[in-house]
TIVO-2410 file (N, C-alpha, C; in nm, 3 decimals):
# residues 72
REC num residu      c1      c2      c3 atome chaine
REC   1      M   2.316  -2.457  -1.417     N      A
REC   1      M   2.249  -2.352  -1.539    CA      A
REC   1      M   2.384  -2.271  -1.600     C      A
REC   2      G   2.404  -2.282  -1.703     N      A
REC   2      G   2.469  -2.099  -1.762    CA      A
REC   2      G   2.392  -2.063  -1.799     C      A
REC   3      R   2.469  -1.913  -1.777     N      A
REC   3      R   2.338  -1.783  -1.791    CA      A
REC   3      R   2.267  -1.764  -1.895     C      A
REC   4      G   2.345  -1.821  -1.946     N      A
REC   4      G   2.285  -1.821  -2.082    CA      A
REC   4      G   2.086  -1.887  -2.109     C      A
REC   5      R   2.110  -2.040  -2.021     N      A
REC   5      R   2.019  -2.086  -2.022    CA      A
REC   5      R   1.905  -2.023  -1.966     C      A
REC   6      Q   1.959  -1.934  -1.860     N      A
REC   6      Q   1.907  -1.834  -1.713    CA      A
REC   6      Q   1.847  -1.763  -1.768     C      A
REC   7      K   1.881  -1.751  -1.878     N      A
REC   7      K   1.856  -1.580  -1.933    CA      A
REC   7      K   1.747  -1.588  -2.020     C      A
REC   8      A   1.692  -1.755  -2.070     N      A
REC   8      A   1.652  -1.776  -2.165    CA      A
REC   8      A   1.509  -1.818  -2.008     C      A
REC   9      K   1.553  -1.823  -1.983     N      A
REC   9      K   1.389  -1.873  -1.883    CA      A
REC   9      K   1.391  -1.775  -1.847     C      A
REC  10      H   1.442  -1.577  -1.806     N      A
REC  10      H   1.377  -1.537  -1.716    CA      A
REC  10      H   1.261  -1.456  -1.840     C      A
REC  11      T   1.328  -1.418  -1.971     N      A
REC  11      T   1.335  -1.439  -2.127    CA      A
REC  11      T   1.213  -1.513  -2.130     C      A
REC  12      K   1.179  -1.614  -2.112     N      A
REC  12      K   0.981  -1.673  -2.096    CA      A
REC  12      K   0.938  -1.700  -2.056     C      A
REC  13      V   0.948  -1.612  -1.902     N      A
REC  13      V   0.879  -1.531  -1.800    CA      A
REC  13      V   0.784  -1.484  -1.832     C      A
REC  14      A   0.941  -1.396  -1.850     N      A
REC  14      A   0.869  -1.189  -1.859    CA      A
REC  14      A   0.785  -1.192  -1.989     C      A
REC  15      R   0.784  -1.239  -2.036     N      A
REC  15      R   0.736  -1.223  -2.208    CA      A
REC  15      R   0.562  -1.296  -2.138     C      A
REC  16      E   0.574  -1.393  -2.076     N      A
REC  16      E   0.457  -1.430  -2.009    CA      A
REC  16      E   0.341  -1.378  -1.971     C      A
REC  17      L   0.441  -1.329  -1.858     N      A
REC  17      L   0.367  -1.223  -1.755    CA      A
REC  17      L   0.295  -1.106  -1.844     C      A
REC  18      K   0.386  -1.067  -1.980     N      A
REC  18      K   0.392  -0.938  -1.976    CA      A
REC  18      K   0.210  -0.943  -2.165     C      A
REC  19      Y   0.241  -1.066  -2.176     N      A
REC  19      Y   0.175  -1.152  -2.294    CA      A
REC  19      Y  -0.038  -1.154  -2.160     C      A
REC  20      F   0.022  -1.153  -2.001     N      A
REC  20      F  -0.093  -1.239  -1.967    CA      A
REC  20      F  -0.155  -1.177  -1.964     C      A
REC  21      S  -0.283  -1.215  -2.052     N      A
REC  21      S  -0.502  -1.132  -2.001    CA      A
REC  21      S  -0.562  -1.227  -1.894     C      A
REC  22      P  -0.597  -1.196  -1.816     N      A
REC  22      P  -0.678  -1.244  -1.738    CA      A
REC  22      P  -0.798  -1.253  -1.727     C      A
REC  23      N  -0.892  -1.336  -1.747     N      A
REC  23      N  -1.049  -1.286  -1.743    CA      A
REC  23      N  -1.111  -1.140  -1.601     C      A
REC  24      T  -1.127  -1.030  -1.649     N      A
REC  24      T  -1.214  -1.005  -1.560    CA      A
REC  24      T  -1.354  -1.020  -1.539     C      A
REC  25      D  -1.395  -1.035  -1.459     N      A
REC  25      D  -1.552  -1.009  -1.408    CA      A
REC  25      D  -1.553  -0.864  -1.397     C      A
REC  26      Y  -1.577  -0.792  -1.412     N      A
REC  26      Y  -1.597  -0.647  -1.375    CA      A
REC  26      Y  -1.786  -0.643  -1.276     C      A
REC  27      T  -1.837  -0.704  -1.325     N      A
REC  27      T  -1.988  -0.702  -1.222    CA      A
REC  27      T  -1.920  -0.739  -1.078     C      A
REC  28      A  -1.858  -0.901  -1.062     N      A
REC  28      A  -1.804  -0.865  -0.930    CA      A
REC  28      A  -1.656  -0.761  -0.832     C      A
REC  29      L  -1.584  -0.656  -0.944     N      A
REC  29      L  -1.537  -0.597  -0.915    CA      A
REC  29      L  -1.646  -0.485  -0.855     C      A
REC  30      E  -1.739  -0.428  -0.883     N      A
REC  30      E  -1.799  -0.358  -0.904    CA      A
REC  30      E  -1.905  -0.411  -0.739     C      A
REC  31      R  -1.963  -0.481  -0.759     N      A
REC  31      R  -2.010  -0.498  -0.629    CA      A
REC  31      R  -1.868  -0.502  -0.481     C      A
REC  32      E  -1.734  -0.593  -0.530     N      A
REC  32      E  -1.684  -0.552  -0.423    CA      A
REC  32      E  -1.680  -0.410  -0.386     C      A
REC  33      L  -1.697  -0.371  -0.505     N      A
REC  33      L  -1.601  -0.182  -0.455    CA      A
REC  33      L  -1.722  -0.103  -0.449     C      A
REC  34      T  -1.845  -0.086  -0.391     N      A
REC  34      T  -1.961  -0.078  -0.393    CA      A
REC  34      T  -1.962  -0.105  -0.321     C      A
REC  35      S  -1.933  -0.196  -0.129     N      A
REC  35      S  -2.017  -0.297  -0.145    CA      A
REC  35      S  -1.924  -0.230   0.071     C      A
REC  36      S  -2.008  -0.255   0.153     N      A
REC  36      S  -2.011  -0.174   0.267    CA      A
REC  36      S  -1.923  -0.200   0.356     C      A
REC  37      N  -1.808  -0.287   0.335     N      A
REC  37      N  -1.693  -0.381   0.367    CA      A
REC  37      N  -1.655  -0.284   0.466     C      A
REC  38      H  -1.603  -0.112   0.320     N      A
REC  38      H  -1.469  -0.090   0.401    CA      A
REC  38      H  -1.488   0.055   0.530     C      A
REC  39      D  -1.689  -0.022   0.587     N      A
REC  39      D  -1.697   0.067   0.703    CA      A
REC  39      D  -1.629  -0.003   0.822     C      A
REC  40      D  -1.573  -0.175   0.811     N      A
REC  40      D  -1.496  -0.244   0.942    CA      A
REC  40      D  -1.374  -0.196   0.964     C      A
REC  41      Y  -1.306  -0.134   0.881     N      A
REC  41      Y  -1.160  -0.027   0.898    CA      A
REC  41      Y  -1.244   0.089   1.040     C      A
REC  42      S  -1.321   0.172   1.008     N      A
REC  42      S  -1.361   0.267   1.109    CA      A
REC  42      S  -1.389   0.146   1.181     C      A
REC  43      E  -1.419   0.087   1.231     N      A
REC  43      E  -1.470  -0.001   1.377    CA      A
REC  43      E  -1.338  -0.009   1.418     C      A
REC  44      E  -1.266  -0.051   1.286     N      A
REC  44      E  -1.122  -0.128   1.361    CA      A
REC  44      E  -1.073   0.030   1.454     C      A
REC  45      A  -1.024   0.123   1.385     N      A
REC  45      A  -0.994   0.247   1.452    CA      A
REC  45      A  -1.063   0.281   1.521     C      A
REC  46      S  -1.127   0.249   1.555     N      A
REC  46      S  -1.201   0.309   1.714    CA      A
REC  46      S  -1.180   0.286   1.861     C      A
REC  47      K  -1.096   0.119   1.841     N      A
REC  47      K  -1.097   0.046   1.952    CA      A
REC  47      K  -0.965   0.106   1.925     C      A
REC  48      W  -0.831   0.213   1.842     N      A
REC  48      W  -0.732   0.227   1.875    CA      A
REC  48      W  -0.782   0.371   1.890     C      A
REC  49      A  -0.813   0.421   1.888     N      A
REC  49      A  -0.822   0.536   1.836    CA      A
REC  49      A  -0.750   0.670   1.971     C      A
REC  50      E  -0.717   0.548   2.108     N      A
REC  50      E  -0.695   0.618   2.255    CA      A
REC  50      E  -0.576   0.610   2.211     C      A
REC  51      Y  -0.532   0.551   2.127     N      A
REC  51      Y  -0.337   0.549   2.144    CA      A
REC  51      Y  -0.310   0.646   2.004     C      A
REC  52      A  -0.380   0.641   1.937     N      A
REC  52      A  -0.338   0.808   1.776    CA      A
REC  52      A  -0.351   0.959   1.907     C      A
REC  53      D  -0.193   0.968   1.824     N      A
REC  53      D  -0.222   1.126   1.957    CA      A
REC  53      D  -0.185   1.178   1.797     C      A
REC  54      D  -0.303   1.278   1.765     N      A
REC  54      D  -0.357   1.351   1.700    CA      A
REC  54      D  -0.234   1.462   1.751     C      A
REC  55      E  -0.267   1.563   1.826     N      A
REC  55      E  -0.225   1.654   1.864    CA      A
REC  55      E  -0.067   1.655   1.865     C      A
REC  56      D   0.083   1.595   1.866     N      A
REC  56      D   0.152   1.560   1.912    CA      A
REC  56      D   0.142   1.627   1.714     C      A
REC  57      D   0.243   1.724   1.698     N      A
REC  57      D   0.309   1.773   1.583    CA      A
REC  57      D   0.471   1.818   1.573     C      A
REC  58      S   0.538   1.687   1.650     N      A
REC  58      S   0.645   1.834   1.658    CA      A
REC  58      S   0.759   1.748   1.580     C      A
REC  59      Y   0.692   1.632   1.477     N      A
REC  59      Y   0.811   1.708   1.387    CA      A
REC  59      Y   0.733   1.679   1.236     C      A
REC  60      V   0.781   1.732   1.180     N      A
REC  60      V   0.728   1.769   1.092    CA      A
REC  60      V   0.829   1.786   0.976     C      A
REC  61      A   0.833   1.687   0.854     N      A
REC  61      A   1.012   1.646   0.778    CA      A
REC  61      A   1.055   1.764   0.710     C      A
REC  62      D   1.003   1.875   0.644     N      A
REC  62      D   1.085   1.982   0.619    CA      A
REC  62      D   1.133   2.044   0.786     C      A
REC  63      E   1.108   2.037   0.856     N      A
REC  63      E   1.164   2.147   0.973    CA      A
REC  63      E   1.210   2.074   1.042     C      A
REC  64      E   1.247   2.212   1.144     N      A
REC  64      E   1.340   2.083   1.306    CA      A
REC  64      E   1.267   2.047   1.368     C      A
REC  65      P   1.247   1.922   1.471     N      A
REC  65      P   1.166   1.899   1.563    CA      A
REC  65      P   1.151   1.999   1.654     C      A
REC  66      R   1.081   2.012   1.666     N      A
REC  66      R   0.942   2.124   1.842    CA      A
REC  66      R   1.138   2.153   1.906     C      A
REC  67      E   1.064   2.056   1.948     N      A
REC  67      E   1.253   2.076   2.134    CA      A
REC  67      E   1.408   2.201   2.074     C      A
REC  68      Q   1.354   2.120   1.926     N      A
REC  68      Q   1.507   2.258   1.855    CA      A
REC  68      Q   1.514   2.342   1.822     C      A
REC  69      R   1.315   2.350   1.784     N      A
REC  69      R   1.250   2.484   1.720    CA      A
REC  69      R   1.330   2.610   1.846     C      A
REC  70      E   1.202   2.557   1.995     N      A
REC  70      E   1.241   2.647   2.072    CA      A
REC  70      E   1.333   2.685   2.253     C      A
REC  71      R   1.478   2.587   2.150     N      A
REC  71      R   1.571   2.653   2.205    CA      A
REC  71      R   1.673   2.739   2.069     C      A
REC  72      A   1.623   2.735   2.004     N      A
REC  72      A   1.679   2.826   1.891    CA      A
REC  72      A   1.613   2.978   1.901     C      A
***
Protein backbone atom coordinates (compact mmCIF):
# COMPACT_ATOMS: atom_id res chain seq x y z
CA UNK A 1 0.00 0.00 0.00
CA UNK A 2 1.37 3.40 -0.92
CA UNK A 3 2.09 6.12 1.61
CA UNK A 4 -0.82 8.27 0.42
CA UNK A 5 -3.39 5.52 0.87
CA UNK A 6 -1.93 4.55 4.24
CA UNK A 7 -2.01 8.15 5.44
CA UNK A 8 -5.61 8.52 4.28
CA UNK A 9 -6.60 5.44 6.28
CA UNK A 10 -4.87 6.75 9.40
CA UNK A 11 -6.56 10.13 8.95
CA UNK A 12 -9.95 8.46 8.58
CA UNK A 13 -9.45 6.35 11.72
CA UNK A 14 -8.17 9.33 13.71
CA UNK A 15 -11.17 11.42 12.65
CA UNK A 16 -13.58 8.63 13.63
CA UNK A 17 -11.95 8.33 17.05
CA UNK A 18 -11.92 12.09 17.58
CA UNK A 19 -15.61 12.56 16.91
CA UNK A 20 -16.84 9.26 18.42
CA UNK A 21 -19.11 10.01 21.34
CA UNK A 22 -20.64 6.96 23.00
CA UNK A 23 -23.77 7.29 25.10
CA UNK A 24 -22.81 7.38 28.77
CA UNK A 25 -24.98 5.79 31.40
CA UNK A 26 -24.31 8.13 34.31
CA UNK A 27 -26.46 6.17 36.76
CA UNK A 28 -24.42 3.02 36.13
CA UNK A 29 -21.22 5.03 36.51
CA UNK A 30 -22.43 6.47 39.80
CA UNK A 31 -23.33 2.99 41.08
CA UNK A 32 -19.90 1.70 40.14
CA UNK A 33 -18.08 4.58 41.80
CA UNK A 34 -20.13 4.49 45.01
CA UNK A 35 -20.11 0.73 45.43
CA UNK A 36 -18.10 -0.85 48.22
CA UNK A 37 -16.04 -3.04 45.86
CA UNK A 38 -12.97 -0.94 46.59
CA UNK A 39 -12.74 -2.75 49.94
CA UNK A 40 -11.52 -5.81 48.04
CA UNK A 41 -8.18 -4.08 47.59
CA UNK A 42 -7.61 -3.71 51.31
CA UNK A 43 -8.28 -7.42 51.81
CA UNK A 44 -5.79 -8.28 49.09
CA UNK A 45 -3.24 -5.82 50.47
CA UNK A 46 -3.50 -7.32 53.95
CA UNK A 47 -2.46 -10.71 52.54
CA UNK A 48 0.81 -9.20 51.31
CA UNK A 49 1.43 -6.81 54.22
CA UNK A 50 4.14 -9.03 55.69
CA UNK A 51 6.22 -8.52 52.54
CA UNK A 52 5.97 -4.74 52.60
CA UNK A 53 8.98 -3.10 54.17
CA UNK A 54 7.73 0.26 55.38
CA UNK A 55 10.82 0.79 57.52
CA UNK A 56 13.18 0.79 54.53
CA UNK A 57 13.86 4.39 53.62
CA UNK A 58 17.27 3.72 52.13
CA UNK A 59 16.13 4.93 48.73
CA UNK A 60 15.10 8.51 48.35
CA UNK A 61 14.98 9.74 44.77
CA UNK A 62 16.79 13.02 45.39
CA UNK A 63 19.40 11.68 47.78
CA UNK A 64 22.19 9.13 47.81
CA UNK A 65 21.48 5.63 49.18
CA UNK A 66 21.80 5.24 52.95
CA UNK A 67 25.04 3.24 52.68
CA UNK A 68 26.77 6.05 50.82
CA UNK A 69 25.47 8.69 53.25
CA UNK A 70 26.78 6.71 56.23
CA UNK A 71 30.26 6.38 54.71
CA UNK A 72 30.56 10.09 54.12
